[in-house]
ZAMARGU-4260 file (C-alpha; in steps of 0.2 Angstrom, whole numbers, plus 5000, padded with zeros to 4 digits):
<rodrens>
0) 5390/5992/5455 | 5387/5979/5468 | 5371/5970/5470 | 5363/5955/5478 | 5358/5943/5463
5) 5348/5928/5462 | 5355/5916/5448 | 5345/5901/5453 | 5329/5898/5463 | 5331/5890/5480
10) 5337/5894/5498 | 5344/5911/5503 | 5361/5905/5499 | 5356/5907/5482 | 5357/5925/5485
15) 5375/5932/5482 | 5384/5948/5481 | 5390/5951/5463 | 5398/5966/5453 | 5387/5970/5437
20) 5385/5983/5425 | 5378/6000/5431 | 5361/6002/5424 | 5357/6016/5411 | 5339/6025/5411
25) 5330/6021/5395 | 5316/6033/5388 | 5304/6036/5401 | 5316/6030/5416 | 5324/6037/5431
30) 5341/6031/5437 | 5342/6030/5456 | 5356/6029/5468 | 5349/6019/5481 | 5351/6024/5499
35) 5338/6011/5507 | 5328/5997/5501 | 5314/5990/5511 | 5313/5971/5514 | 5297/5962/5511
40) 5291/5944/5514 | 5290/5943/5495 | 5308/5945/5493 | 5310/5928/5501 | 5297/5920/5491
45) 5306/5927/5475 | 5322/5919/5479 | 5313/5902/5481 | 5303/5905/5465 | 5286/5904/5473
50) 5280/5921/5472 | 5266/5924/5461 | 5276/5936/5450 | 5293/5931/5451 | 5306/5941/5439
55) 5316/5930/5427 | 5333/5925/5431 | 5345/5932/5435 | 5338/5945/5446 | 5339/5956/5462
60) 5325/5956/5474 | 5319/5972/5482 | 5302/5981/5476 | 5303/5997/5486 | 5318/6010/5486
65) 5323/6027/5492 | 5338/6038/5486 | 5344/6051/5474 | 5341/6053/5457 | 5357/6052/5446
70) 5350/6054/5428 | 5334/6053/5418 | 5330/6046/5401 | 5321/6055/5387 | 5304/6061/5390
75) 5306/6062/5409 | 5298/6078/5415 | 5292/6077/5433 | 5309/6070/5440 | 5325/6079/5440
80) 5343/6074/5444 | 5347/6078/5462 | 5331/6075/5469 | 5327/6064/5485 | 5313/6051/5479
85) 5305/6035/5484 | 5301/6022/5471 | 5292/6006/5468 | 5303/5994/5456 | 5297/5983/5442
90) 5301/5965/5445 | 5314/5969/5460 | 5330/5976/5457 | 5331/5986/5475 | 5345/5975/5483
95) 5358/5985/5473 | 5368/6001/5473 | 5358/6008/5458 | 5342/6004/5449 | 5332/6011/5435
100) 5313/6013/5438 | 5298/6021/5426 | 5295/6038/5430 | 5277/6037/5434 | 5282/6025/5450
105) 5293/6039/5457 | 5288/6050/5472 | 5298/6065/5477 | 5300/6065/5496 | 5304/6081/5507
110) 5320/6082/5518 | 5310/6078/5533 | 5307/6060/5528 | 5324/6049/5531 | 5329/6038/5517
115) 5326/6021/5526 | 5308/6028/5532 | 5304/6031/5514 | 5310/6014/5508 | 5299/6006/5522
120) 5284/6016/5519 | 5274/6013/5504 | 5272/5995/5502 | 5266/5992/5519 | 5256/6007/5523
125) 5249/6006/5506 | 5244/5988/5507 | 5234/5992/5524 | 5227/6008/5518 | 5220/6001/5502
130) 5214/5986/5511 | 5204/5995/5525 | 5197/6009/5515 | 5195/6003/5496 | 5193/5984/5499
135) 5184/5983/5516 | 5177/6001/5518 | 5181/6002/5536 | 5170/6013/5546 | 5173/6022/5562
140) 5166/6012/5577 | 5168/5996/5568 | 5179/5981/5576 | 5195/5977/5567 | 5205/5962/5571
145) 5224/5963/5564 | 5233/5947/5565 | 5253/5948/5564 | 5250/5965/5572 | 5269/5967/5575
150) 5275/5964/5558 | 5279/5975/5544 | 5260/5976/5537 | 5251/5972/5552 | 5258/5985/5562
155) 5253/5998/5549 | 5235/5991/5549 | 5234/5993/5568 | 5239/6012/5565 | 5229/6016/5551
160) 5213/6007/5558 | 5215/6017/5574 | 5218/6032/5564 | 5201/6029/5553 | 5192/6028/5571
165) 5190/6009/5572 | 5191/5999/5588 | 5208/5988/5585 | 5210/5971/5593 | 5228/5965/5589
170) 5234/5948/5589 | 5253/5942/5589 | 5264/5929/5596 | 5274/5939/5610 | 5271/5951/5622
175) 5283/5963/5614 | 5274/5964/5599 | 5258/5965/5606 | 5264/5980/5617 | 5271/5988/5601
180) 5254/5987/5594 | 5246/5995/5609 | 5257/6009/5606 | 5250/6011/5589 | 5232/6011/5595
185) 5226/5994/5598 | 5213/5993/5612 | 5214/5975/5616 | 5228/5962/5612 | 5228/5943/5610
190) 5244/5932/5612 | 5238/5918/5601 | 5251/5906/5608 | 5243/5908/5625 | 5225/5913/5621
195) 5211/5907/5609 | 5208/5920/5596 | 5190/5916/5593 | 5186/5916/5611 | 5194/5932/5615
200) 5186/5942/5599 | 5170/5935/5605 | 5173/5940/5624 | 5180/5958/5618 | 5164/5961/5608
205) 5150/5954/5619 | 5149/5939/5607 | 5145/5950/5592 | 5162/5947/5583 | 5173/5957/5572
210) 5167/5969/5558 | 5184/5967/5549 | 5199/5955/5550 | 5215/5960/5542 | 5225/5944/5540
215) 5243/5942/5533 | 5245/5926/5542 | 5233/5912/5536 | 5233/5896/5543 | 5224/5894/5560
220) 5222/5913/5563 | 5212/5912/5547 | 5201/5899/5553 | 5199/5905/5570 | 5194/5922/5563
225) 5181/5915/5551 | 5172/5908/5566 | 5172/5925/5576 | 5165/5937/5562 | 5150/5949/5565
230) 5136/5947/5551 | 5141/5955/5536 | 5158/5955/5541 | 5174/5956/5529 | 5189/5947/5530
235) 5205/5953/5521 | 5217/5940/5513 | 5233/5949/5514 | 5245/5935/5514 | 5251/5918/5521
240) 5265/5921/5532 | 5262/5905/5541 | 5266/5895/5526 | 5248/5888/5525 | 5234/5893/5513
245) 5218/5890/5522 | 5202/5884/5513 | 5186/5893/5515 | 5171/5886/5526 | 5158/5892/5514
250) 5145/5887/5526 | 5150/5899/5538 | 5151/5913/5524 | 5134/5909/5519 | 5125/5910/5535
255) 5134/5926/5540 | 5135/5935/5524 | 5153/5937/5526 | 5164/5945/5512 | 5181/5937/5508
260) 5192/5951/5500 | 5209/5948/5492 | 5221/5962/5493 | 5236/5962/5481 | 5244/5979/5482
265) 5256/5976/5469 | 5243/5972/5456 | 5237/5990/5457 | 5252/5996/5447 | 5245/5986/5432
270) 5226/5990/5433 | 5224/6005/5443 | 5240/6015/5446 | 5230/6031/5450 | 5223/6022/5465
275) 5241/6019/5471 | 5246/6038/5468 | 5230/6043/5478 | 5234/6032/5492 | 5252/6036/5493
280) 5247/6055/5492 | 5236/6054/5508 | 5249/6042/5517 | 5263/6055/5514 | 5251/6069/5520
285) 5247/6060/5536 | 5266/6057/5539 | 5270/6076/5536 | 5257/6079/5549 | 5264/6066/5561
290) 5250/6055/5561 | 5260/6040/5556 | 5275/6033/5566 | 5284/6020/5554 | 5293/6007/5565
295) 5310/6000/5558 | 5317/5987/5570 | 5332/5980/5560 | 5344/5988/5548 | 5356/5978/5537
300) 5370/5983/5525 | 5368/5978/5507 | 5380/5963/5509 | 5368/5956/5522 | 5353/5955/5512
305) 5351/5936/5515 | 5350/5940/5534 | 5339/5954/5532 | 5326/5941/5523 | 5329/5928/5536
310) 5325/5941/5550 | 5306/5941/5542 | 5306/5923/5539 | 5310/5920/5557 | 5299/5932/5564
315) 5312/5941/5574 | 5309/5957/5569 | 5296/5970/5573 | 5289/5982/5561 | 5300/5984/5545
320) 5317/5978/5540 | 5328/5988/5529 | 5345/5987/5520 | 5355/6004/5520 | 5368/6008/5507
325) 5374/6024/5515
</rodrens>
């Protein structure tokens, strides 16, 4: 089969198309013919070798796929050949025509869900759902600030926050992305290239501040948010797309009783997989009800995996980026 392989860590040029042996499912595994693979910011970090759980070399990036089951290993009972499925992967592998995954990571999908939507769904929506419900305990009527609101995870946080009854303030670096955030439920928007995040949040909330901040950006966005929190506010550390890991001003945290909450969605695969399954079940139900509208702005063929990752890194995409394999 063909796969995009990383043989050594470095720039995106280290990701190259190669012919490799077809995978064979071991006991408890499912072999999937990949029809689409979601592209995430973590994929670029894996290529560089800077992600917190980078696989051993050589490897293929890609942590969420959708496709058709070709075969199953011994002991697999819930999944059968011919099923349309969505799945996470273990240590990448999705930038390929086929991949094997443990049965417990595989979820059947209905004919109503296209492969590209299924491949773009679980990581982004799952991150936001667990962050807002399990970690921050977001309540109806609270003020939620979402940074990077036009991006893959940010846009889902806007959508889920609105669905949960929060008042959503979205920040992004372009009017196009802010318009998209408004279409998904944001009440107010802030263009951080032209406006001061702290001052605008204070203005929108009559100087009270935000109850919850969802931050996949880090850097200056985090610093501004920390100074515009309401008492007993919660700030969710989702990622550092800006490239800068901020330092905590603990004096502000102390004075306002602020909680800083990390959210590593992938970690739940290892210490609480039941929470992932429960979250995914709720999200798929909302999708079937038409309450979630996944947004895919760019689709690339497998051989353009480098360009797909670059689109995320250069922030030229809105919503999700997906590789499609036909």
